N, C-alpha and C positions, 0 to 999 in steps of 0.2 A: 394634471394628467390622472386618468383612472384606467383600470383594467376592465375590459368587457370580454369575457371568455379568454381567448388567447391574444386579444388585440389591445394595445395601449391606445387610448383615445384622449385627445386634447379636450380640456374643459371648454374651449372656445365653441365647440359644437353646440353647447347648451345656450349660448348667447348670440350666435351669429346666424344670419339667414342662410338657407340652402342656396347654393349657386352651382350650376353645372360647369364642369371644365371639359368641354367636348374635345379639346385637343389632347387631353390625357386619357379620357375613357372611351372616346369614339361612340358615345351613346350606349355603352354596354348595359347600364342599369335600366335604361328605357326599353331595351330589347329583352334582357334576361329576367327582369322582374315580373311581378304579377300585376303591375299597374304602370301607367304611362308616367311621363315627367310631370311633376306638380306644377300647377299654374295659378296665377292670381286672376281675378275677374278682368283686370285691365289687359292681361296677356291674352285672354280668350278673344277679346275684341281685336287685338292686333293680329292674331292668327287668322281670324275671319277676313280681315282686310288684305293681308298679304298672300293668302293662299293662291289666288289666281296668278300672282307673279312668281311664286316659287314652285308651282305645280310642275312646270317643264323639267325641273331639276330633281324631282323625287323619283324613287324607284316605283315600278308599277304596283308593288305590294303596298307601299305607303299611300299611293293615290287611291287604291281600292279601299283601304282602311278608312281614309278620310271621307271618301264618297259614301261609304256605308254608315259610318258613325258620326261624321262631322269633324270639324277641326279640333274639337275638344269634347270631353265626356265628363259626366259626374261619376266618380268612383263609388265603390261599395261603402265607403265611409263618408259619402257626400262631399268629397274633396274634388276640386276641378283638376283635370289632368289631360294629357294628350292621349289619343287612342293608341292601342297597341297594334 
């Protein structure tokens, strides 16, 4: 464990891959942050394939964002991510 500001952080964070826990956060980091959720190249292909199937379940704001930017974008640091 180490301290980062006022937060105690497990050293596991340095060795384990990032994984969303949507049941815990309800997508808060994807909404409140300055970038979308991080993606791999394989995940971008999956999003392109499943978008027509999940579109009816998305909010109109989500559909508008995807229709404008696509199912994924390249972020400011050239990382793949979901559109905001």
